C-alpha positions as CSV (number, residue, x, y, z in Angstrom):
1,M,58.6,82.9,104.5
2,S,59.2,82.5,108.2
3,E,60.8,79.4,109.7
4,E,59.1,77.6,112.6
5,V,61.7,77.4,115.3
6,G,59.8,76.2,118.4
7,P,56.6,76.3,120.2
8,R,57.2,79.7,122.0
9,A,60.3,81.2,120.3
10,P,59.6,84.0,117.9
11,A,62.3,84.3,115.2
12,E,63.8,87.4,116.8
13,R,64.6,85.4,119.9
14,R,66.5,82.6,118.3
15,T,70.0,82.6,119.8
16,A,73.3,81.5,118.5
17,A,73.3,78.7,121.1
18,G,69.8,77.6,120.1
19,R,70.7,77.3,116.4
20,R,73.2,74.6,117.4
21,H,71.5,73.2,120.5
22,P,67.7,73.3,120.5
23,C,65.9,72.5,123.8
24,P,65.5,68.7,124.3
25,Q,62.3,69.2,126.2
26,C,60.2,71.6,124.0
27,G,62.3,72.0,120.8
28,S,62.7,75.8,121.2
29,R,65.7,77.5,119.7
30,D,65.4,80.3,122.2
31,V,68.3,79.0,124.3
32,A,70.7,80.8,126.5
33,R,74.3,79.8,127.1
34,I,75.0,79.4,130.8
35,V,78.0,81.4,131.9
36,Y,79.9,80.3,135.1
37,G,82.4,82.1,137.2
38,E,82.7,85.7,138.3
39,P,82.1,88.0,135.3
40,A,83.7,91.4,134.9
41,W,80.4,93.3,134.2
42,N,80.3,95.6,131.2
43,A,77.7,96.8,128.6
44,D,78.2,93.7,126.4
45,W,77.5,91.3,129.3
46,E,74.4,93.3,130.3
47,A,73.1,93.2,126.7
48,K,73.6,89.5,126.4
49,L,71.9,88.8,129.7
50,E,69.0,91.1,128.9
51,S,68.5,89.6,125.4
52,G,68.4,86.0,126.8
53,E,71.5,85.0,124.9
54,W,73.4,84.3,128.2
55,S,72.3,83.2,131.6
56,I,74.3,83.3,134.9
57,G,75.1,79.9,136.3
58,G,76.9,80.8,139.5
59,C,80.5,81.0,140.5
60,V,81.0,77.4,141.7
61,L,82.1,75.0,138.9
62,M,81.1,71.3,139.3
63,D,81.1,68.3,137.0
64,G,77.8,67.6,135.3
65,Q,76.5,71.2,135.2
66,A,74.3,72.4,132.3
67,D,75.7,74.3,129.4
68,F,72.4,75.8,128.2
69,T,69.0,76.8,129.5
70,C,65.8,77.1,127.5
71,N,64.2,80.6,127.7
72,A,60.8,79.1,126.8
73,C,60.4,76.2,129.3
74,E,63.4,76.8,131.6
75,T,64.9,73.3,131.0
76,S,68.7,73.2,131.6
77,F,70.7,70.8,129.5
78,R,74.2,69.8,128.4
79,R,75.7,70.0,125.0
80,D,74.8,66.4,124.3
81,G,71.1,67.2,124.9
82,T,70.9,65.6,128.4
83,S,68.5,67.4,130.7
84,V,69.9,68.5,134.0
85,P,67.8,68.7,137.1
86,P,67.8,72.2,138.7
87,T,69.7,70.9,141.8
88,A,72.6,69.8,139.7
89,N,73.2,73.4,138.7
90,D,72.8,75.1,142.1
91,G,75.2,72.9,144.2
92,R,72.6,71.1,146.3
């Protein structure tokens, strides 16, 4: 029997982040962890980005940035479930 995980997230797209932190906007568990900084690119990074498990957040670190982004509705949010406006993540 398959488990209902969100309005647009098929079971194969549930991510590790989404199991612990579902999207506060749509409830989807298809959630990517936002990675900040300048990554050293390799095959593992590429696979996690392509699969939707990770999302690049930029190289500038600021207080209040989001920890996760929903792959279904594109809402960015913090670990506590607080939604973050897009401008809080891009330095504007």
